[in-house]
N, C-alpha and C positions, 0 to 999 in steps of 0.2 A: 395311290399317289406315289410318285417316285421322288426320292430325295438324293441329291448328290452334293458332295462337299470336296472342295479343294483346300489348299492352305489358307486362302483369304476369302473364299466365296462359298455361298450356299445356293442351291437351285432346287426348286420344287416344280413338278410337272404332273398335271392330272387333266384328263379329258380336254386336251387342246389349250389349256391354260398353263403358261410358264411364268414363274417368278424367280428372279435372280437378285441376290443381295450380297453385299460385301461385308465381311466380318469386321467389327471394330475392335481396336485394341484398348485394353484397360477395363475399368469397371463399367457396367452398363448404366447409361444415364437414367436418372430418376424421372421417368416419363409422367408419373402421377402428379408431379408438381406443375406440369404445363397443361394437363387435361382437366377442365373444370369438372367438379363432382356433380353439379346439377345442370349438366348440358342438355338442353331441349332442342338442339339443332339437328338437322339431318341434311343429307346431300343426295342429289340424284344427278348422275352424269351419263353421257353417252359412252358406252364401253369402248368403242373403237377410238373415239377422240381422246378419251382419258388414257388408254393404252399408248397411243401415239405420243402424247405429251410426256408420259413417263419415259418412253424410249428416248425421246430427244433430250430430256433432262439427264438421263443416266450417262450420256456421253460426257457431260461436263461435271457430273457429281463425283 
């Protein structure tokens, strides 16, 4: 896995998969407050459609 960092972004790349993220300022949000402890749900998604949706959202995020 390759990891790259700029001043405000991180990138991860491995076997044809690329993930890009923007670093946030300040303390990291307490994600445990919003994720249920007894979650019995799962999700199945088409990889290409999900990837395309994330790319479209990243433009405005």
